[in-house]
C-alpha positions in Angstrom: -43.2 -41.7 -107.9 -44.3 -44.7 -106.2 -44.4 -45.4 -102.6 -41.6 -47.8 -102.5 -39.3 -45.1 -104.0 -40.6 -42.8 -101.4 -39.8 -45.1 -98.6 -36.3 -45.7 -99.8 -35.8 -42.1 -100.1 -36.8 -41.6 -96.4 -34.5 -44.3 -95.2 -31.5 -42.9 -97.1 -32.3 -39.5 -95.7 -32.5 -40.8 -92.2 -29.4 -42.9 -92.5 -27.7 -39.8 -93.8 -28.9 -37.7 -90.8 -27.8 -40.4 -88.3 -24.3 -40.4 -89.9 -24.0 -36.7 -89.6 -25.0 -36.8 -86.1 -22.4 -39.6 -85.1 -19.7 -37.7 -87.0 -20.7 -34.5 -85.1 -20.6 -36.4 -81.7 -17.1 -37.8 -82.6 -15.9 -34.3 -83.5 -17.2 -33.1 -80.3 -15.6 -35.7 -78.2 -12.3 -35.0 -80.0 -12.7 -31.3 -79.3 -13.4 -32.0 -75.6 -10.4 -34.3 -75.4 -8.2 -31.8 -76.9 -9.5 -28.7 -74.9 -9.9 -30.2 -71.3 -6.1 -29.9 -70.7 -6.3 -26.2 -71.4 -9.0 -25.5 -68.7 -7.9 -23.0 -66.0 -8.8 -25.5 -63.1 -7.3 -28.9 -62.4 -9.0 -31.7 -64.3 -8.9 -35.5 -64.3 -10.3 -38.2 -66.6 -11.7 -41.0 -64.6 -13.1 -44.4 -65.4 -16.6 -45.4 -64.2 -15.1 -47.4 -61.4 -13.2 -44.2 -60.2 -9.7 -45.2 -61.6 -7.7 -42.1 -62.6 -6.9 -42.5 -66.4 -5.4 -39.1 -67.1 -4.7 -35.7 -65.3 -3.4 -32.3 -66.3 -0.5 -30.5 -64.7 -2.7 -28.1 -62.6 -3.9 -31.2 -60.7 -0.5 -32.2 -59.9 0.1 -28.8 -58.3 -3.3 -29.0 -56.4 -2.7 -32.6 -54.9 1.2 -32.2 -54.7 1.6 -35.5 -56.6 3.1 -36.2 -60.0 0.8 -37.8 -62.8 2.5 -41.1 -62.9 1.8 -41.8 -59.2 -2.0 -40.8 -59.8 -2.8 -42.6 -63.1 -4.1 -46.1 -62.3 -5.2 -45.2 -58.7 -8.5 -44.6 -57.3 -9.4 -40.9 -57.2 -11.3 -41.7 -53.8 -8.0 -41.9 -52.2 -7.6 -38.1 -52.2 -10.9 -37.6 -50.4 -10.7 -37.7 -46.5 -14.4 -38.5 -46.6 -15.0 -41.5 -48.9 -18.7 -41.0 -49.0 -18.2 -37.6 -50.6 -16.6 -39.2 -53.6 -19.0 -42.0 -53.8 -21.9 -39.5 -53.9 -20.1 -37.5 -56.6 -19.6 -40.5 -58.7 -23.0 -42.0 -58.3 -24.6 -38.6 -59.3 -22.4 -38.4 -62.4 -23.3 -41.9 -63.5 -26.9 -41.5 -63.1 -27.3 -37.9 -64.3 -24.3 -37.5 -66.6 -22.8 -34.5 -64.6 -22.3 -32.8 -61.2 -22.1 -29.0 -60.9 -20.4 -26.9 -58.2 -20.4 -29.4 -55.3 -18.2 -28.3 -52.3 -16.1 -30.9 -50.5 -12.7 -31.6 -49.0 -9.6 -33.2 -50.7 -6.4 -34.2 -49.2 -3.0 -33.7 -50.8 -0.4 -36.4 -50.8 1.3 -34.5 -47.9 -2.0 -34.8 -45.9 -3.1 -31.1 -46.3 -6.8 -30.8 -46.5 -8.1 -28.2 -49.0 -11.6 -27.0 -49.7 -12.6 -27.5 -53.5 -15.5 -27.0 -55.8 -16.4 -30.3 -58.0 -17.9 -30.5 -61.4 -18.2 -33.6 -63.5 -19.2 -34.6 -67.1 -20.0 -38.2 -68.1 -18.4 -39.5 -71.3 -20.0 -42.3 -73.5 -19.0 -44.1 -76.6 -20.8 -44.4 -80.1 -22.9 -47.2 -78.6 -24.0 -45.1 -75.8 -22.0 -47.0 -73.2 -20.3 -45.2 -70.4 -16.6 -45.0 -70.7 -15.6 -42.5 -68.1 -16.2 -38.9 -67.1 -14.2 -35.7 -66.7 -13.9 -34.2 -63.1 -12.7 -30.7 -62.4 -11.4 -29.5 -58.9 -11.4 -25.7 -58.2 -9.3 -24.8 -55.0 -11.4 -22.5 -53.0 -9.0 -22.0 -50.0 -8.5 -18.4 -50.7 -12.1 -17.7 -51.2 -12.9 -19.4 -47.9 -10.3 -17.4 -46.0 -11.5 -14.2 -47.5 -15.2 -15.0 -46.8 -14.3 -15.7 -43.2 -12.3 -12.6 -43.0 -15.3 -10.6 -44.4 -17.7 -12.1 -41.8 -15.4 -11.2 -39.0 -14.9 -7.8 -40.5 -18.7 -7.2 -40.8 -19.3 -8.1 -37.3 -16.5 -5.8 -36.1 -17.7 -3.2 -38.4 -21.3 -3.4 -37.0 -19.9 -3.0 -33.6 -17.3 -0.1 -34.2 -18.7 1.8 -37.3 -21.2 4.0 -35.5 -18.5 5.0 -33.0 -15.9 5.8 -35.7 -14.6 9.2 -36.0 -14.3 8.6 -39.8 -17.2 8.4 -42.5 -17.9 4.8 -43.2 -20.1 3.7 -46.0 -21.1 0.6 -48.1 -21.9 0.8 -51.8 -23.6 -2.1 -53.4 -24.7 -1.9 -57.1 -23.9 1.9 -57.0 -26.3 2.3 -54.2 -25.6 3.5 -50.7 -26.7 0.7 -48.5 -25.0 1.9 -45.4 -23.7 5.2 -44.1 -22.6 5.9 -40.5 -23.5 8.8 -38.3 -20.3 10.7 -39.2 -21.4 10.8 -42.8 -24.6 12.4 -41.8 -22.5 14.9 -39.6 -20.1 15.9 -42.3 -22.1 15.5 -45.5 -25.3 17.1 -44.2 -27.6 14.2 -45.6 -29.8 12.1 -43.3 -29.4 8.4 -43.2 -32.6 7.9 -45.0 -31.6 10.2 -47.8 -28.4 8.2 -48.2 -30.3 4.9 -48.4 -33.0 6.1 -50.6 -33.3 4.1 -53.8 -33.2 7.2 -56.1 -30.2 8.7 -54.3 -27.3 9.3 -56.8 -24.0 8.2 -55.2 -22.0 10.1 -57.7 -23.6 13.3 -56.7 -21.3 13.3 -53.6 -18.3 13.3 -55.8 -16.7 16.4 -57.2 -16.6 16.4 -60.9 -12.8 16.1 -61.2 -12.9 13.1 -58.9 -15.6 11.0 -60.8 -13.3 9.4 -63.2 -11.0 8.3 -60.3 -13.9 6.9 -58.3 -15.2 5.0 -61.4 -11.7 3.6 -62.1 -11.5 2.2 -58.5 -14.9 0.8 -58.8 -14.0 -1.0 -62.1 -10.8 -2.5 -60.5 -13.0 -3.8 -57.3 -15.4 -5.3 -59.7 -12.5 -7.3 -61.2 -11.4 -8.4 -57.7 -8.4 -6.0 -57.5 -7.5 -4.1 -54.3 -7.3 -0.4 -54.5 -5.0 1.5 -52.3 -6.4 4.5 -50.5 -6.5 7.7 -52.6 -7.2 11.4 -52.2 -10.3 12.8 -53.7 -12.9 15.6 -53.2 -16.5 15.3 -51.9 -19.4 17.7 -52.4 -21.6 18.2 -49.2 -25.2 18.9 -49.3 -24.6 22.6 -48.7 -22.3 22.6 -51.6 -19.0 22.7 -49.5 -16.0 20.8 -50.7 -14.2 18.3 -48.5 -10.9 17.2 -49.3 -10.6 13.6 -48.1 -8.9 10.2 -48.4 -10.9 7.1 -49.4 -9.7 3.7 -48.3 -12.1 1.2 -50.2 -12.4 -2.5 -49.7 -14.1 -5.2 -51.6 -16.6 -7.0 -49.5 -19.7 -9.2 -49.8 -23.0 -7.6 -48.7 -25.9 -9.7 -48.5 -24.4 -12.1 -50.9 -23.5 -9.4 -53.5 -20.2 -7.6 -54.1 -20.0 -4.4 -52.5 -17.4 -1.7 -51.6 -16.7 -0.7 -48.1 -15.3 2.8 -47.8 -13.6 4.6 -44.9 -13.3 8.3 -45.5 -10.9 10.5 -43.5 -11.0 14.2 -43.5 -7.6 15.2 -45.2 -7.3 18.3 -43.0 -7.3 16.1 -39.9 -5.0 13.5 -41.7 -2.6 16.3 -42.5 -2.7 17.8 -39.2 -2.0 14.5 -37.7 0.9 14.0 -40.0 2.3 17.4 -39.1 1.8 16.6 -35.5 3.5 13.3 -36.0 6.4 15.1 -37.7 6.7 17.7 -35.0 6.6 15.0 -32.4 9.5 13.1 -34.0 11.4 16.2 -34.3 10.9 17.1 -30.7 11.8 13.5 -29.7 15.1 13.8 -31.7 15.9 17.3 -30.2 15.0 16.1 -26.7 17.2 13.0 -27.1 20.1 15.1 -28.4 19.7 17.7 -25.9 19.1 15.6 -22.9 21.6 15.7 -20.1 21.1 12.3 -19.5 22.2 9.3 -21.5 19.5 7.8 -23.6 19.7 4.4 -25.2 17.3 2.3 -27.1 17.5 -1.6 -27.4 15.5 -4.3 -28.8 13.8 -7.0 -26.7 16.9 -9.2 -26.8 18.9 -6.4 -25.4 20.9 -5.3 -28.3 21.5 -1.5 -28.6 19.8 0.2 -31.7 20.1 3.8 -30.9 22.0 6.1 -28.5 22.0 9.8 -27.6 25.1 12.0 -27.8 25.2 12.1 -24.2 25.3 8.3 -24.0 28.2 8.3 -26.4 30.1 10.7 -24.2 29.2 8.9 -20.9 30.5 5.7 -22.3 33.7 7.2 -23.5 32.9 6.2 -27.1 34.0 7.9 -30.3 30.9 7.5 -32.1 27.4 5.7 -32.0 28.8 3.0 -34.1 31.1 2.0 -31.2 28.0 1.2 -29.1 25.1 0.3 -31.5 24.9 -3.5 -32.0 26.5 -4.2 -28.6 24.4 -6.2 -25.9 23.4 -3.8 -23.3 24.5 -6.3 -20.6 28.1 -5.9 -21.9 28.2 -2.3 -20.5 27.1 -3.5 -17.0 29.8 -5.0 -14.7 29.5 -8.9 -14.3 28.4 -8.7 -10.5 25.2 -6.7 -11.6 24.3 -8.6 -14.7 22.0 -11.2 -13.0 20.1 -8.5 -11.4 19.9 -6.6 -14.6 18.3 -9.6 -16.5 15.7 -10.0 -13.8 15.0 -6.2 -14.1 14.5 -6.6 -18.0 11.8 -9.2 -17.2 10.2 -6.9 -14.6 10.3 -4.1 -17.0 8.3 -6.2 -19.6 5.7 -7.1 -17.0 5.1 -3.6 -15.6 6.1 -1.5 -18.6 8.6 0.5 -16.7 11.5 0.6 -14.3 12.6 3.4 -12.0 15.8 4.4 -10.1 17.8 1.3 -10.4 21.4 1.6 -9.6 24.2 -0.4 -11.6 27.9 -0.1 -12.0 28.8 0.5 -15.7 31.8 -0.1 -17.9 33.2 2.7 -20.0 34.7 1.9 -23.3 38.2 2.3 -21.6 37.3 -0.4 -18.8 36.9 2.3 -16.2 33.8 2.1 -14.0 31.1 4.5 -13.0 27.9 4.2 -10.9 24.6 4.9 -12.9 21.1 5.5 -12.1 18.8 3.7 -14.7 15.2 4.3 -15.7 13.6 2.4 -18.2 10.3 2.0 -20.1 8.7 -0.3 -22.8 8.1 1.0 -26.3 5.0 -0.5 -27.9 3.9 -1.0 -31.4 0.5 0.2 -32.7 -1.0 -3.0 -31.5 0.3 -2.6 -28.0 2.9 -5.3 -28.1 6.3 -4.7 -26.6 8.7 -3.6 -29.4 11.9 -2.2 -27.7 13.3 -0.8 -24.3 14.3 3.0 -24.1 16.4 3.9 -20.9 18.0 6.8 -19.5 21.2 6.6 -17.5 22.6 9.3 -15.1 26.1 9.2 -13.8 25.7 9.4 -10.0 29.2 8.5 -9.1 29.7 11.8 -7.5 26.5 11.9 -5.7 27.1 8.4 -4.3 30.4 9.7 -3.1 28.6 12.7 -1.5 25.9 10.4 0.1 28.7 8.2 1.6 30.4 11.2 2.9 27.0 12.5 4.4 26.4 9.1 5.9 29.8 9.1 7.5 29.2 12.7 8.7 25.8 11.8 10.1 27.4 8.8 11.8 29.8 11.0 13.4 27.2 13.6 14.3 25.1 10.8 15.9 28.0 9.4 17.9 28.6 13.0 19.0 25.1 13.7 19.9 24.7 10.3 21.6 27.8 10.9 23.8 27.0 14.6 24.4 27.1 16.0 28.0 24.3 18.4 26.8 20.8 17.3 26.3 19.7 17.6 22.6 16.2 17.2 21.2 14.6 17.8 17.8 11.0 18.9 17.2 8.9 19.2 14.1 5.7 20.7 12.8 2.6 22.4 14.4 1.3 20.9 16.8 4.9 20.3 18.1 6.1 16.7 17.7 9.3 15.4 19.3 11.3 13.3 16.8 14.7 12.8 18.5 16.2 12.9 22.0 19.6 11.9 23.2 20.5 9.9 26.3 21.6 13.0 28.3 18.2 14.8 27.7 16.3 11.7 28.9 18.5 11.8 31.9 17.8 15.4 32.6 14.1 14.9 32.4 14.1 11.7 34.3 12.2 9.8 31.5 13.1 7.3 28.8 13.6 8.3 25.3 10.7 6.3 24.1 8.5 7.9 26.7 9.4 11.4 25.5 9.0 10.5 21.8 5.5 9.3 22.6 4.5 12.7 24.2 2.0 14.9 22.4 2.2 18.5 21.9 0.5 19.4 25.3 2.2 16.4 27.0 5.7 17.8 25.9 4.9 21.4 27.1 3.5 20.1 30.5 7.3 19.2 31.3 7.9 22.9 31.1 7.2 25.1 34.2 4.0 26.8 34.0 5.6 30.2 34.1 7.8 29.3 31.2 5.5 27.5 28.8 4.4 30.3 26.7 8.0 31.6 26.5 9.1 28.2 25.2 6.2 28.1 22.5 7.1 31.5 21.2 10.9 30.8 20.9 10.2 27.5 18.9 7.9 29.4 16.5 10.6 32.0 16.1 13.2 29.5 15.4 10.9 27.7 13.0 10.5 31.0 11.2 14.1 31.2 10.7 14.7 34.0 13.4 17.4 33.9 15.8 16.5 33.0 19.5 19.7 33.3 21.5 20.1 31.7 24.9 17.3 31.5 27.5 16.8 30.0 30.9 13.7 28.0 31.8 12.5 25.6 34.5 11.3 22.1 33.7 9.5 19.6 35.8 11.1 16.2 36.1 9.1 12.9 36.1 9.8 12.9 40.0 8.2 16.2 40.4 11.6 18.1 41.1 12.2 21.4 39.2 15.4 22.0 37.3 16.8 25.0 35.7 17.9 24.7 32.1 19.8 26.9 29.6 18.3 26.4 26.1 19.4 27.4 22.6 17.5 26.6 19.3 18.6 26.3 15.7 16.6 25.6 12.5 17.6 22.4 10.7 16.4 19.9 8.2 15.4 16.6 9.6 14.6 13.8 7.0 14.0 16.4 4.4 11.6 18.6 6.4 12.1 21.7 8.5 12.8 21.2 12.3 14.4 22.8 15.4 17.2 21.3 17.2 17.3 22.5 20.8 20.4 22.3 23.0 19.9 21.9 26.6 22.2 22.6 29.6 21.3 21.7 33.2 22.2 24.9 35.0 20.6 23.8 38.4 24.0 23.3 40.2 25.3 26.5 38.7 22.2 28.5 40.0 22.8 26.8 43.3 26.4 27.8 43.4 25.5 31.4 42.2 23.0 31.6 45.0 25.5 30.3 47.6 28.0 32.8 46.4 25.5 35.7 46.6 24.7 34.6 50.2 28.4 34.5 51.0 28.8 38.0 49.7 25.9 39.1 51.8 27.4 37.6 54.9 30.8 39.1 54.1 29.0 42.6 53.8 27.3 42.1 57.1 30.6 40.9 58.7 32.2 44.0 57.5 29.4 46.2 58.7 29.6 44.4 62.1 33.3 45.0 62.5 32.8 48.7 61.9 29.9 48.9 64.4 32.0 46.8 66.9 34.9 49.2 66.7 32.6 52.3 67.0 30.7 51.1 70.0 33.5 49.2 72.0 35.3 52.5 72.8 32.2 54.2 74.3 31.4 51.0 76.2 34.8 50.8 77.8 34.4 54.3 79.1 31.0 53.5 80.4 32.4 50.4 82.1 35.3 52.2 83.7 33.1 54.9 84.9 30.7 52.5 86.4 33.5 50.6 88.1 34.7 54.0 89.5 31.3 54.9 90.8 31.0 51.3 92.2 34.1 51.8 94.3 33.2 55.4 95.4 29.6 54.5 96.3 30.5 51.2 97.9 29.2 52.3 101.3 25.9 53.5 99.8 24.0 50.3 99.3 21.0 52.0 97.7 23.1 52.6 94.6 24.7 49.2 94.3 21.8 47.5 92.7 21.7 50.2 89.9 25.4 50.1 89.4 25.4 46.3 89.3 22.8 46.4 86.6 24.6 48.9 84.6 27.8 46.8 84.8 25.9 43.6 83.7 24.3 45.3 80.6 27.7 46.9 79.8 29.3 43.5 79.9 26.6 42.0 77.7 27.2 44.7 75.1 31.0 44.1 75.4 30.5 40.6 74.7 28.0 41.3 71.7 30.6 43.6 70.2 33.4 41.1 70.6 31.2 38.5 68.7 30.5 41.1 65.9 34.1 41.8 65.6 34.8 38.1 65.5 32.2 37.7 62.9 33.9 40.2 60.7 37.2 38.7 60.9 38.5 36.2 58.2 38.8 32.6 59.3 42.2 31.7 59.9 44.0 28.5 59.1 42.3 25.5 60.9 44.7 23.0 62.5 43.1 19.6 63.3 44.7 17.3 66.1 43.7 14.5 68.3 41.7 16.0 71.3 40.0 14.6 74.4 36.4 15.4 74.0 35.9 15.2 77.8 38.6 17.9 78.3 37.2 20.3 75.6 33.8 20.2 77.1 34.9 20.4 80.7 37.2 23.5 80.0 34.2 25.2 78.2 32.0 24.6 81.3 34.6 25.9 83.6 35.1 29.0 81.4 31.4 29.6 81.2 31.0 29.3 85.0 33.2 32.4 85.4 31.0 34.6 83.1 28.2 36.6 84.6 25.4 34.7 82.8 26.1 31.6 84.8 25.1 33.2 88.0 21.6 33.3 87.0 21.3 29.9 85.7 22.2 26.2 86.9 24.1 23.7 84.7 23.5 20.0 84.1 26.4 18.1 82.4 25.2 14.8 81.2 27.9 12.6 79.7 28.2 9.0 78.6 30.3 6.4 80.3 33.8 6.1 78.9 33.9 9.8 77.9 37.4 10.1 79.0 38.3 7.5 76.2 36.7 9.3 73.3 39.3 11.1 71.2 38.3 13.3 68.2 40.0 15.2 65.3 39.4 18.8 65.9 40.7 22.4 66.3 40.6 22.4 70.1 40.4 26.2 70.7 37.7 26.7 68.1 35.5 23.8 69.3 36.0 25.0 73.0 34.8 28.5 71.7 31.8 26.8 69.9 30.7 25.1 73.0 31.1 28.2 75.1 29.2 30.2 72.6 26.3 27.7 72.7 26.2 27.9 76.4 26.2 31.9 76.3 23.3 31.7 73.7 21.3 29.2 75.7 21.5 31.2 78.9 20.7 34.6 77.1 17.6 33.0 75.4 16.3 31.3 78.7 14.6 32.7 81.7 16.8 33.5 84.8 17.0 30.7 87.4 16.5 28.0 84.6 18.7 25.1 83.9 21.0 24.7 81.1 21.9 21.3 79.9 25.1 20.2 78.1 24.5 16.6 76.9 27.0 14.5 75.0 25.5 11.5 73.2 27.2 8.1 73.1 29.2 7.7 69.8 27.4 6.0 66.8 30.0 4.8 64.5 32.4 7.5 63.9 30.4 10.5 65.1 29.5 12.3 68.3 26.6 14.6 69.0 26.7 17.4 71.6 23.4 19.0 72.5 23.0 22.3 74.5 19.4 22.6 75.7 
């Protein structure tokens, strides 16, 4: 074979190879044109100038724009940052493709979404660029999940070590994190857990291995796995029934499983306690003597107790549930009720608020309401729970009590007896009425301000101890009876009081009420009466003595007179007989006075009398007595005495003047001067002195 034939053979072979290549290329392009529409991500075919030539249905969904509105328009219009698209197009035209470039796109409605862009350049048989394919993968979900995982990891790092549950992270079948609780319950150290040769499946009971592997496989597919029960094997071989709540996360760029393990025993115990708590709540609500209602935050009633149904006069709970709670309150109280709902939300509770409520039949009753906020697991207000107590009867009793107290206070304030109330030890004065303040001579405020010692200083020193003991007896609930004591008034005068104490309640605390009667005048009258009785007894004694003595005196006087006449010529006996006569006369006068003292005072008749005539007649009578012979008399009278007229019992006043003269003479030396002096009238009075 010559060289020419060889050369022709080579050319034919090369041409044949080139034709096969071109055919393959055309077939590949046809394949690409057919398959791109079936890709799982939105795809568009774009000209070298960036004009959209074709799209698939998924791009319509992504950009919320139909195909006809996109074809023929620049793709750059869907990029909020024009430079992002320019860089992608430039790189595609220069290098033939772009792989996994992240940027933002904007839908027709203006919503920005994160996407991953990939492109592939397309050329014709001459090698000229005719366009390129561009795929846009929506990564909004991945972005949200990534952000959630980052935040979750931060919280995890903060809280995991303090968690009461076991928490671990498994990455590529290796334990890369285990909290302290894992060490405590499983018996392994943290270093043992994190060791590269530690077999994670050795912690799983054989019957639970398949369950764990199945859950792991689901996670690797991106599926969520709900919490499930399984059994662990601790280092000491003990079995732990537990609940695993797994979560697929990213750990240092790799997929991993975050697991929270709860001891089933504690979990079941909690469920049991919750069940018991709910049961107790229902029993408490049903057996509560007070009406209980639950309402949502808008005030609509969602639940009621049996007592609430009865209080409202309803036939069943259906008559009340669904009603707005304000409908059960009278109109005049509703504005206040709305304010209190807001206050309850702010403070979390409301106590002892009174409203007037409606029953189903329209009648009214007064209720005392206590309310609290029910919160959800996040602490946000969820509903109101309230108890309502019918206090209509109590309010009536309170009103009656107030009226009774008002009457009592009026009675006490106007009482003619002093009333005081004391409390505690040391004694503290808490109330005095006006009469008591008047008795002591202090103002009410002055008495209230007194201390224990200051209060007892008002009691006479000899009676203070008695007073203290009686207050203690009454405080102890023992009867004290009546007692007389002395007090010292503000002006220093002493008064007699009769006191009586009773145990009472004052403002909800034990106290002693002491009633005081001023007996000073009564004591004075009793003393006067006793003195009068003594005088009466003395007078009766004097009358008896006078009668017994006057008869012997008469005999003595008669014998003396007879001797005097018989011995008149014997002068040596005259002096003795005269002396006997004088002394007997004195005794006679004394007996007469005693007799007069014992006689009851007769009726006194007042008449107009001349003072000059009364005094002058008394003087003349006295001059005839034997006592006058041994004294001289000086009668001093003012000018115009004859014109002074007085109202008096003339005979008795004359006797008084005569007695004064006799007494003055008997108590004065012989030969002395007796003066009867009448002073000039001063106003309506006249004074008579015998000196």
